[in-house]
PQR file of N, CA, C, O and H, with PARSE charges and radii, in Angstrom:
ATOM      1  N   MET A   1      13.910  10.266   3.517 -0.4000 1.5000
ATOM      2  CA  MET A   1      13.080  10.619   4.627 -0.0000 2.0000
ATOM      3  C   MET A   1      12.766   9.385   5.455  0.5500 1.7000
ATOM      4  O   MET A   1      12.601   8.278   4.943 -0.5500 1.4000
ATOM      5  N   VAL A   2      12.691   9.621   6.727 -0.4000 1.5000
ATOM      6  CA  VAL A   2      12.329   8.543   7.667 -0.0000 2.0000
ATOM      7  C   VAL A   2      11.049   8.950   8.385  0.5500 1.7000
ATOM      8  O   VAL A   2      10.990  10.010   9.008 -0.5500 1.4000
ATOM      9  H   VAL A   2      12.825  10.521   7.143  0.4000 1.0000
ATOM     10  N   GLN A   3      10.031   8.109   8.297 -0.4000 1.5000
ATOM     11  CA  GLN A   3       8.763   8.346   8.937 -0.0000 2.0000
ATOM     12  C   GLN A   3       8.541   7.353  10.009  0.5500 1.7000
ATOM     13  O   GLN A   3       8.938   6.195   9.881 -0.5500 1.4000
ATOM     14  H   GLN A   3      10.080   7.247   7.791  0.4000 1.0000
ATOM     15  N   VAL A   4       7.890   7.787  11.111 -0.4000 1.5000
ATOM     16  CA  VAL A   4       7.491   6.791  12.168 -0.0000 2.0000
ATOM     17  C   VAL A   4       5.988   7.064  12.317  0.5500 1.7000
ATOM     18  O   VAL A   4       5.569   8.186  12.602 -0.5500 1.4000
ATOM     19  H   VAL A   4       7.567   8.728  11.215  0.4000 1.0000
ATOM     20  N   ASN A   5       5.214   6.036  12.121 -0.4000 1.5000
ATOM     21  CA  ASN A   5       3.788   6.074  12.104 -0.0000 2.0000
ATOM     22  C   ASN A   5       3.202   7.181  11.253  0.5500 1.7000
ATOM     23  O   ASN A   5       2.264   7.879  11.637 -0.5500 1.4000
ATOM     24  H   ASN A   5       5.554   5.125  11.889  0.4000 1.0000
ATOM     25  N   GLY A   6       3.811   7.311  10.056 -0.4000 1.5000
ATOM     26  CA  GLY A   6       3.315   8.299   9.053 -0.0000 2.0000
ATOM     27  C   GLY A   6       3.732   9.711   9.240  0.5500 1.7000
ATOM     28  O   GLY A   6       3.290  10.557   8.462 -0.5500 1.4000
ATOM     29  H   GLY A   6       4.574   6.744   9.743  0.4000 1.0000
ATOM     30  N   ARG A   7       4.542  10.047  10.198 -0.4000 1.5000
ATOM     31  CA  ARG A   7       5.031  11.402  10.395 -0.0000 2.0000
ATOM     32  C   ARG A   7       6.536  11.459  10.188  0.5500 1.7000
ATOM     33  O   ARG A   7       7.275  10.589  10.648 -0.5500 1.4000
ATOM     34  H   ARG A   7       4.901   9.360  10.829  0.4000 1.0000
ATOM     35  N   VAL A   8       6.962  12.465   9.510 -0.4000 1.5000
ATOM     36  CA  VAL A   8       8.384  12.610   9.235 -0.0000 2.0000
ATOM     37  C   VAL A   8       9.104  12.868  10.502  0.5500 1.7000
ATOM     38  O   VAL A   8       8.756  13.813  11.209 -0.5500 1.4000
ATOM     39  H   VAL A   8       6.362  13.172   9.136  0.4000 1.0000
ATOM     40  N   ARG A   9      10.139  12.050  10.855 -0.4000 1.5000
ATOM     41  CA  ARG A   9      10.809  12.220  12.122 -0.0000 2.0000
ATOM     42  C   ARG A   9      12.319  12.345  11.852  0.5500 1.7000
ATOM     43  O   ARG A   9      13.075  12.534  12.805 -0.5500 1.4000
ATOM     44  H   ARG A   9      10.421  11.282  10.281  0.4000 1.0000
ATOM     45  N   GLY A  10      12.768  12.252  10.665 -0.4000 1.5000
ATOM     46  CA  GLY A  10      14.208  12.410  10.422 -0.0000 2.0000
ATOM     47  C   GLY A  10      14.521  12.274   8.936  0.5500 1.7000
ATOM     48  O   GLY A  10      13.665  11.976   8.103 -0.5500 1.4000
ATOM     49  H   GLY A  10      12.154  12.098   9.891  0.4000 1.0000
ATOM     50  N   LYS A  11      15.825  12.517   8.652 -0.4000 1.5000
ATOM     51  CA  LYS A  11      16.303  12.379   7.311 -0.0000 2.0000
ATOM     52  C   LYS A  11      17.708  11.733   7.399  0.5500 1.7000
ATOM     53  O   LYS A  11      18.546  12.173   8.186 -0.5500 1.4000
ATOM     54  H   LYS A  11      16.520  12.759   9.329  0.4000 1.0000
ATOM     55  N   ILE A  12      17.941  10.740   6.625 -0.4000 1.5000
ATOM     56  CA  ILE A  12      19.228  10.059   6.565 -0.0000 2.0000
ATOM     57  C   ILE A  12      19.792  10.105   5.153  0.5500 1.7000
ATOM     58  O   ILE A  12      19.043  10.197   4.181 -0.5500 1.4000
ATOM     59  H   ILE A  12      17.260  10.382   5.986  0.4000 1.0000
ATOM     60  N   THR A  13      21.114  10.042   5.043 -0.4000 1.5000
ATOM     61  CA  THR A  13      21.731  10.009   3.751 -0.0000 2.0000
ATOM     62  C   THR A  13      22.404   8.639   3.622  0.5500 1.7000
ATOM     63  O   THR A  13      23.288   8.293   4.405 -0.5500 1.4000
ATOM     64  H   THR A  13      21.723   9.968   5.833  0.4000 1.0000
ATOM     65  N   VAL A  14      21.968   7.867   2.618 -0.4000 1.5000
ATOM     66  CA  VAL A  14      22.489   6.520   2.356 -0.0000 2.0000
ATOM     67  C   VAL A  14      22.668   6.322   0.848  0.5500 1.7000
ATOM     68  O   VAL A  14      22.246   7.153   0.043 -0.5500 1.4000
ATOM     69  H   VAL A  14      21.250   8.148   1.982  0.4000 1.0000
ATOM     70  N   ALA A  15      23.269   5.264   0.506 -0.4000 1.5000
ATOM     71  CA  ALA A  15      23.467   4.913  -0.895 -0.0000 2.0000
ATOM     72  C   ALA A  15      22.093   4.683  -1.547  0.5500 1.7000
ATOM     73  O   ALA A  15      21.169   4.182  -0.906 -0.5500 1.4000
ATOM     74  H   ALA A  15      23.612   4.589   1.160  0.4000 1.0000
ATOM     75  N   ARG A  16      21.979   5.045  -2.789 -0.4000 1.5000
ATOM     76  CA  ARG A  16      20.685   4.928  -3.491 -0.0000 2.0000
ATOM     77  C   ARG A  16      20.204   3.515  -3.621  0.5500 1.7000
ATOM     78  O   ARG A  16      18.998   3.269  -3.632 -0.5500 1.4000
ATOM     79  H   ARG A  16      22.729   5.452  -3.310  0.4000 1.0000
ATOM     80  N   ASP A  17      21.151   2.543  -3.723 -0.4000 1.5000
ATOM     81  CA  ASP A  17      20.774   1.176  -3.934 -0.0000 2.0000
ATOM     82  C   ASP A  17      20.815   0.331  -2.640  0.5500 1.7000
ATOM     83  O   ASP A  17      21.042  -0.878  -2.682 -0.5500 1.4000
ATOM     84  H   ASP A  17      22.131   2.743  -3.713  0.4000 1.0000
ATOM     85  N   ILE A  18      20.589   1.003  -1.487 -0.4000 1.5000
ATOM     86  CA  ILE A  18      20.601   0.291  -0.209 -0.0000 2.0000
ATOM     87  C   ILE A  18      19.362  -0.606  -0.099  0.5500 1.7000
ATOM     88  O   ILE A  18      18.296  -0.303  -0.635 -0.5500 1.4000
ATOM     89  H   ILE A  18      20.404   1.986  -1.453  0.4000 1.0000
ATOM     90  N   GLY A  19      19.542  -1.695   0.599 -0.4000 1.5000
ATOM     91  CA  GLY A  19      18.498  -2.603   0.822 -0.0000 2.0000
ATOM     92  C   GLY A  19      17.617  -2.217   2.007  0.5500 1.7000
ATOM     93  O   GLY A  19      17.972  -1.336   2.791 -0.5500 1.4000
ATOM     94  H   GLY A  19      20.409  -1.941   1.034  0.4000 1.0000
ATOM     95  N   GLU A  20      16.438  -2.895   2.136 -0.4000 1.5000
ATOM     96  CA  GLU A  20      15.505  -2.552   3.185 -0.0000 2.0000
ATOM     97  C   GLU A  20      16.087  -2.681   4.577  0.5500 1.7000
ATOM     98  O   GLU A  20      15.971  -1.773   5.400 -0.5500 1.4000
ATOM     99  H   GLU A  20      16.150  -3.610   1.499  0.4000 1.0000
ATOM    100  N   LYS A  21      16.722  -3.833   4.835 -0.4000 1.5000
ATOM    101  CA  LYS A  21      17.268  -4.075   6.181 -0.0000 2.0000
ATOM    102  C   LYS A  21      18.351  -3.104   6.590  0.5500 1.7000
ATOM    103  O   LYS A  21      18.415  -2.666   7.738 -0.5500 1.4000
ATOM    104  H   LYS A  21      16.816  -4.571   4.166  0.4000 1.0000
ATOM    105  N   ALA A  22      19.206  -2.774   5.629 -0.4000 1.5000
ATOM    106  CA  ALA A  22      20.287  -1.800   5.912 -0.0000 2.0000
ATOM    107  C   ALA A  22      19.730  -0.443   6.093  0.5500 1.7000
ATOM    108  O   ALA A  22      20.279   0.319   6.889 -0.5500 1.4000
ATOM    109  H   ALA A  22      19.154  -3.130   4.697  0.4000 1.0000
ATOM    110  N   ALA A  23      18.691  -0.076   5.427 -0.4000 1.5000
ATOM    111  CA  ALA A  23      18.041   1.189   5.565 -0.0000 2.0000
ATOM    112  C   ALA A  23      17.331   1.273   6.962  0.5500 1.7000
ATOM    113  O   ALA A  23      17.369   2.313   7.619 -0.5500 1.4000
ATOM    114  H   ALA A  23      18.245  -0.695   4.780  0.4000 1.0000
ATOM    115  N   LEU A  24      16.734   0.237   7.359 -0.4000 1.5000
ATOM    116  CA  LEU A  24      16.100   0.166   8.667 -0.0000 2.0000
ATOM    117  C   LEU A  24      17.044   0.351   9.768  0.5500 1.7000
ATOM    118  O   LEU A  24      16.758   1.056  10.736 -0.5500 1.4000
ATOM    119  H   LEU A  24      16.703  -0.608   6.825  0.4000 1.0000
ATOM    120  N   VAL A  25      18.248  -0.309   9.642 -0.4000 1.5000
ATOM    121  CA  VAL A  25      19.307  -0.183  10.641 -0.0000 2.0000
ATOM    122  C   VAL A  25      19.823   1.222  10.677  0.5500 1.7000
ATOM    123  O   VAL A  25      20.023   1.759  11.767 -0.5500 1.4000
ATOM    124  H   VAL A  25      18.480  -0.882   8.856  0.4000 1.0000
ATOM    125  N   ALA A  26      20.052   1.856   9.543 -0.4000 1.5000
ATOM    126  CA  ALA A  26      20.477   3.247   9.526 -0.0000 2.0000
ATOM    127  C   ALA A  26      19.469   4.217  10.090  0.5500 1.7000
ATOM    128  O   ALA A  26      19.823   5.193  10.751 -0.5500 1.4000
ATOM    129  H   ALA A  26      19.890   1.420   8.658  0.4000 1.0000
ATOM    130  N   ALA A  27      18.183   3.931   9.817 -0.4000 1.5000
ATOM    131  CA  ALA A  27      17.148   4.789  10.340 -0.0000 2.0000
ATOM    132  C   ALA A  27      17.034   4.742  11.835  0.5500 1.7000
ATOM    133  O   ALA A  27      16.861   5.759  12.508 -0.5500 1.4000
ATOM    134  H   ALA A  27      17.895   3.137   9.280  0.4000 1.0000
ATOM    135  N   LEU A  28      17.140   3.484  12.358 -0.4000 1.5000
ATOM    136  CA  LEU A  28      17.024   3.348  13.805 -0.0000 2.0000
ATOM    137  C   LEU A  28      18.244   3.830  14.565  0.5500 1.7000
ATOM    138  O   LEU A  28      18.184   4.085  15.768 -0.5500 1.4000
ATOM    139  H   LEU A  28      17.280   2.658  11.812  0.4000 1.0000
ATOM    140  N   ALA A  29      19.389   3.955  13.824 -0.4000 1.5000
ATOM    141  CA  ALA A  29      20.598   4.507  14.425 -0.0000 2.0000
ATOM    142  C   ALA A  29      20.541   6.077  14.649  0.5500 1.7000
ATOM    143  O   ALA A  29      21.292   6.668  15.425 -0.5500 1.4000
ATOM    144  H   ALA A  29      19.438   3.748  12.847  0.4000 1.0000
ATOM    145  N   GLU A  30      19.598   6.659  13.906 -0.4000 1.5000
ATOM    146  CA  GLU A  30      19.443   8.161  13.991 -0.0000 2.0000
ATOM    147  C   GLU A  30      18.745   8.440  15.252  0.5500 1.7000
ATOM    148  O   GLU A  30      17.661   7.911  15.494 -0.5500 1.4000
ATOM    149  H   GLU A  30      18.988   6.179  13.276  0.4000 1.0000
ATOM    150  N   PRO A  31      19.344   9.283  16.102 -0.5600 1.5000
ATOM    151  CA  PRO A  31      18.782   9.564  17.513  0.2800 2.0000
ATOM    152  C   PRO A  31      17.359  10.143  17.468  0.5500 1.7000
ATOM    153  O   PRO A  31      16.532   9.811  18.317 -0.5500 1.4000
ATOM    154  N   THR A  32      17.073  11.002  16.487 -0.4000 1.5000
ATOM    155  CA  THR A  32      15.741  11.691  16.464 -0.0000 2.0000
ATOM    156  C   THR A  32      14.674  10.634  16.059  0.5500 1.7000
ATOM    157  O   THR A  32      13.510  10.780  16.431 -0.5500 1.4000
ATOM    158  H   THR A  32      17.746  11.272  15.798  0.4000 1.0000
ATOM    159  N   VAL A  33      15.038   9.618  15.336 -0.4000 1.5000
ATOM    160  CA  VAL A  33      14.082   8.557  14.931 -0.0000 2.0000
ATOM    161  C   VAL A  33      13.957   7.546  16.035  0.5500 1.7000
ATOM    162  O   VAL A  33      12.862   7.058  16.315 -0.5500 1.4000
ATOM    163  H   VAL A  33      15.984   9.499  15.034  0.4000 1.0000
ATOM    164  N   ALA A  34      15.100   7.213  16.687 -0.4000 1.5000
ATOM    165  CA  ALA A  34      15.046   6.101  17.659 -0.0000 2.0000
ATOM    166  C   ALA A  34      14.160   6.438  18.837  0.5500 1.7000
ATOM    167  O   ALA A  34      13.578   5.517  19.410 -0.5500 1.4000
ATOM    168  H   ALA A  34      15.989   7.609  16.460  0.4000 1.0000
ATOM    169  N   LYS A  35      14.005   7.746  19.260 -0.4000 1.5000
ATOM    170  CA  LYS A  35      13.214   8.033  20.362 -0.0000 2.0000
ATOM    171  C   LYS A  35      11.772   7.881  20.091  0.5500 1.7000
ATOM    172  O   LYS A  35      11.020   7.718  21.052 -0.5500 1.4000
ATOM    173  H   LYS A  35      14.477   8.494  18.794  0.4000 1.0000
ATOM    174  N   PHE A  36      11.298   7.918  18.877 -0.4000 1.5000
ATOM    175  CA  PHE A  36       9.875   7.696  18.457 -0.0000 2.0000
ATOM    176  C   PHE A  36       9.631   6.236  18.080  0.5500 1.7000
ATOM    177  O   PHE A  36       8.492   5.772  18.139 -0.5500 1.4000
ATOM    178  H   PHE A  36      11.910   8.051  18.097  0.4000 1.0000
ATOM    179  N   ALA A  37      10.660   5.514  17.700 -0.4000 1.5000
ATOM    180  CA  ALA A  37      10.471   4.151  17.202 -0.0000 2.0000
ATOM    181  C   ALA A  37      10.954   3.141  18.284  0.5500 1.7000
ATOM    182  O   ALA A  37      11.767   2.268  17.980 -0.5500 1.4000
ATOM    183  H   ALA A  37      11.585   5.891  17.652  0.4000 1.0000
ATOM    184  N   ASP A  38      10.479   3.250  19.490 -0.4000 1.5000
ATOM    185  CA  ASP A  38      10.905   2.327  20.527 -0.0000 2.0000
ATOM    186  C   ASP A  38      10.056   1.006  20.396  0.5500 1.7000
ATOM    187  O   ASP A  38       8.858   1.028  20.116 -0.5500 1.4000
ATOM    188  H   ASP A  38       9.818   3.959  19.736  0.4000 1.0000
ATOM    189  N   GLY A  39      10.736  -0.082  20.608 -0.4000 1.5000
ATOM    190  CA  GLY A  39      10.093  -1.381  20.486 -0.0000 2.0000
ATOM    191  C   GLY A  39      10.367  -1.932  19.105  0.5500 1.7000
ATOM    192  O   GLY A  39      11.116  -1.337  18.331 -0.5500 1.4000
ATOM    193  H   GLY A  39      11.710  -0.100  20.835  0.4000 1.0000
ATOM    194  N   THR A  40       9.762  -3.073  18.791 -0.4000 1.5000
ATOM    195  CA  THR A  40       9.932  -3.741  17.550 -0.0000 2.0000
ATOM    196  C   THR A  40       8.901  -3.164  16.546  0.5500 1.7000
ATOM    197  O   THR A  40       7.748  -2.961  16.928 -0.5500 1.4000
ATOM    198  H   THR A  40       9.154  -3.557  19.420  0.4000 1.0000
ATOM    199  N   PRO A  41       9.277  -2.896  15.281 -0.5600 1.5000
ATOM    200  CA  PRO A  41       8.373  -2.440  14.313  0.2800 2.0000
ATOM    201  C   PRO A  41       7.336  -3.526  13.962  0.5500 1.7000
ATOM    202  O   PRO A  41       7.664  -4.708  13.861 -0.5500 1.4000
ATOM    203  N   LYS A  42       6.111  -3.101  13.785 -0.4000 1.5000
ATOM    204  CA  LYS A  42       5.066  -4.001  13.393 -0.0000 2.0000
ATOM    205  C   LYS A  42       5.158  -4.166  11.862  0.5500 1.7000
ATOM    206  O   LYS A  42       4.971  -5.260  11.329 -0.5500 1.4000
ATOM    207  H   LYS A  42       5.844  -2.141  13.867  0.4000 1.0000
ATOM    208  N   LYS A  43       5.440  -3.094  11.201 -0.4000 1.5000
ATOM    209  CA  LYS A  43       5.465  -3.060   9.741 -0.0000 2.0000
ATOM    210  C   LYS A  43       6.495  -1.969   9.262  0.5500 1.7000
ATOM    211  O   LYS A  43       6.634  -0.908   9.871 -0.5500 1.4000
ATOM    212  H   LYS A  43       5.592  -2.205  11.634  0.4000 1.0000
ATOM    213  N   VAL A  44       7.178  -2.284   8.178 -0.4000 1.5000
ATOM    214  CA  VAL A  44       8.178  -1.391   7.598 -0.0000 2.0000
ATOM    215  C   VAL A  44       7.776  -1.207   6.114  0.5500 1.7000
ATOM    216  O   VAL A  44       7.706  -2.160   5.338 -0.5500 1.4000
ATOM    217  H   VAL A  44       7.065  -3.145   7.683  0.4000 1.0000
ATOM    218  N   ILE A  45       7.523   0.032   5.776 -0.4000 1.5000
ATOM    219  CA  ILE A  45       7.237   0.336   4.365 -0.0000 2.0000
ATOM    220  C   ILE A  45       8.483   0.996   3.732  0.5500 1.7000
ATOM    221  O   ILE A  45       8.868   2.083   4.162 -0.5500 1.4000
ATOM    222  H   ILE A  45       7.580   0.807   6.406  0.4000 1.0000
ATOM    223  N   PHE A  46       9.089   0.402   2.775 -0.4000 1.5000
ATOM    224  CA  PHE A  46      10.277   0.899   2.181 -0.0000 2.0000
ATOM    225  C   PHE A  46      10.063   1.181   0.732  0.5500 1.7000
ATOM    226  O   PHE A  46       9.628   0.313  -0.025 -0.5500 1.4000
ATOM    227  H   PHE A  46       8.777  -0.481   2.425  0.4000 1.0000
ATOM    228  N   VAL A  47      10.378   2.437   0.322 -0.4000 1.5000
ATOM    229  CA  VAL A  47      10.363   2.833  -1.094 -0.0000 2.0000
ATOM    230  C   VAL A  47      11.797   3.187  -1.431  0.5500 1.7000
ATOM    231  O   VAL A  47      12.329   4.186  -0.947 -0.5500 1.4000
ATOM    232  H   VAL A  47      10.732   3.142   0.936  0.4000 1.0000
ATOM    233  N   PRO A  48      12.441   2.341  -2.286 -0.5600 1.5000
ATOM    234  CA  PRO A  48      13.842   2.542  -2.525  0.2800 2.0000
ATOM    235  C   PRO A  48      14.123   3.909  -3.124  0.5500 1.7000
ATOM    236  O   PRO A  48      13.450   4.366  -4.048 -0.5500 1.4000
ATOM    237  N   GLY A  49      15.169   4.559  -2.548 -0.4000 1.5000
ATOM    238  CA  GLY A  49      15.554   5.915  -2.983 -0.0000 2.0000
ATOM    239  C   GLY A  49      14.694   7.032  -2.557  0.5500 1.7000
ATOM    240  O   GLY A  49      14.895   8.176  -2.963 -0.5500 1.4000
ATOM    241  H   GLY A  49      15.716   4.187  -1.797  0.4000 1.0000
ATOM    242  N   ARG A  50      13.697   6.713  -1.710 -0.4000 1.5000
ATOM    243  CA  ARG A  50      12.775   7.818  -1.307 -0.0000 2.0000
ATOM    244  C   ARG A  50      12.553   7.844   0.182  0.5500 1.7000
ATOM    245  O   ARG A  50      12.913   8.822   0.838 -0.5500 1.4000
ATOM    246  H   ARG A  50      13.534   5.783  -1.380  0.4000 1.0000
ATOM    247  N   LEU A  51      11.960   6.783   0.748 -0.4000 1.5000
ATOM    248  CA  LEU A  51      11.583   6.888   2.152 -0.0000 2.0000
ATOM    249  C   LEU A  51      11.514   5.525   2.792  0.5500 1.7000
ATOM    250  O   LEU A  51      11.484   4.485   2.133 -0.5500 1.4000
ATOM    251  H   LEU A  51      11.667   5.989   0.215  0.4000 1.0000
ATOM    252  N   ILE A  52      11.491   5.582   4.108 -0.4000 1.5000
ATOM    253  CA  ILE A  52      11.226   4.333   4.896 -0.0000 2.0000
ATOM    254  C   ILE A  52      10.235   4.772   5.978  0.5500 1.7000
ATOM    255  O   ILE A  52      10.434   5.802   6.622 -0.5500 1.4000
ATOM    256  H   ILE A  52      11.515   6.427   4.643  0.4000 1.0000
ATOM    257  N   ASN A  53       9.167   3.991   6.177 -0.4000 1.5000
ATOM    258  CA  ASN A  53       8.123   4.325   7.153 -0.0000 2.0000
ATOM    259  C   ASN A  53       8.106   3.179   8.113  0.5500 1.7000
ATOM    260  O   ASN A  53       7.911   2.035   7.702 -0.5500 1.4000
ATOM    261  H   ASN A  53       9.005   3.154   5.654  0.4000 1.0000
ATOM    262  N   ILE A  54       8.306   3.446   9.386 -0.4000 1.5000
ATOM    263  CA  ILE A  54       8.300   2.419  10.415 -0.0000 2.0000
ATOM    264  C   ILE A  54       7.017   2.591  11.236  0.5500 1.7000
ATOM    265  O   ILE A  54       6.750   3.650  11.804 -0.5500 1.4000
ATOM    266  H   ILE A  54       8.465   4.375   9.720  0.4000 1.0000
ATOM    267  N   VAL A  55       6.243   1.516  11.274 -0.4000 1.5000
ATOM    268  CA  VAL A  55       5.010   1.488  12.031 -0.0000 2.0000
ATOM    269  C   VAL A  55       5.283   0.694  13.310  0.5500 1.7000
ATOM    270  O   VAL A  55       5.654  -0.480  13.274 -0.5500 1.4000
ATOM    271  H   VAL A  55       6.460   0.655  10.812  0.4000 1.0000
ATOM    272  N   VAL A  56       5.086   1.381  14.445 -0.4000 1.5000
ATOM    273  CA  VAL A  56       5.241   0.675  15.743 -0.0000 2.0000
ATOM    274  C   VAL A  56       3.932   0.572  16.504  0.5500 1.7000
ATOM    275  O   VAL A  56       3.898   0.013  17.600 -0.5500 1.4000
ATOM    276  H   VAL A  56       4.785   2.334  14.475  0.4000 1.0000
TER
END
């Protein structure tokens, strides 16, 4: 799951052992997430294998 400011904005399928930076790149490449996550993220909360939350 990909969240932007605490709200679910998309879903991506990646390897289970992906790192935080690679997950962030994959999440921002998703068009539905990119339109809500404009600008640089202030904080990124990453739970491996579960979710990434991008705070802008």
